[in-house]
C-alpha positions, 0 to 999 in steps of 0.5 A: 499500499502506498501512500495514494492507497493510504488516503484512498482506504481512510476515505473509503472507511468514513465516507459510507458514515456520512462524512465529508472527507478533506486532508492537508495541513492543519491550518488550511481546514478551515478554508477546506470544509463546507460541509458537516459532518466533515472528516479532516485527515492530518497529513500522514507521518510515517514513523517506522518500516521494516522489511526489504523488497517488501514489508510493513510501514507503520503511519501515525494518523490524526483524523478529525470527525467534526459536526456542526454545532448547533444550539442544541449540540452546544447545550447537550455536547455529550450526545454529540460526542457519543454519536462521534465516538461511535463513528470512529469505531465503526470507522477503525472496523472499515479500515481494518478490513481494507485490504493491506491494513495489518494493525490499528494501534495505539488508539486515542479518542479526544472530544473537542469543541471549536478547535478546528475551523472558525464555523463552529464545530464539535469534534473527536480527535482520533489518533492512532497507529496504522500498520500497513503492507508495503511492497518496494519493487 
């Protein structure tokens, strides 16, 4: 799985849940996100690799799942965060069954409010280590 395949797998795992998918540098999120719910992928970082002709590469993934924060959501953010957390778990399952994915480890989910854009959203920052198969030749 190369970098392009990785991003395609992440997109394929989240879009069936109704999220629009955007990626790039975190500072450009406000200018790229136009519809909610939205999934923002920070640029994946390769943190380890093993093998010579074929092997594995491990990426550190930071993914933000965002919902527009209307009046009811601001008054009761726990209900929104509970839904987003469930979506994150389904997303991880969808990703795990993608071809080439070997392991998903070190999962961390942190609820957020009004941190990614200036639109006003509640979200969840999902970080994890993703180990994938890699073919060098």
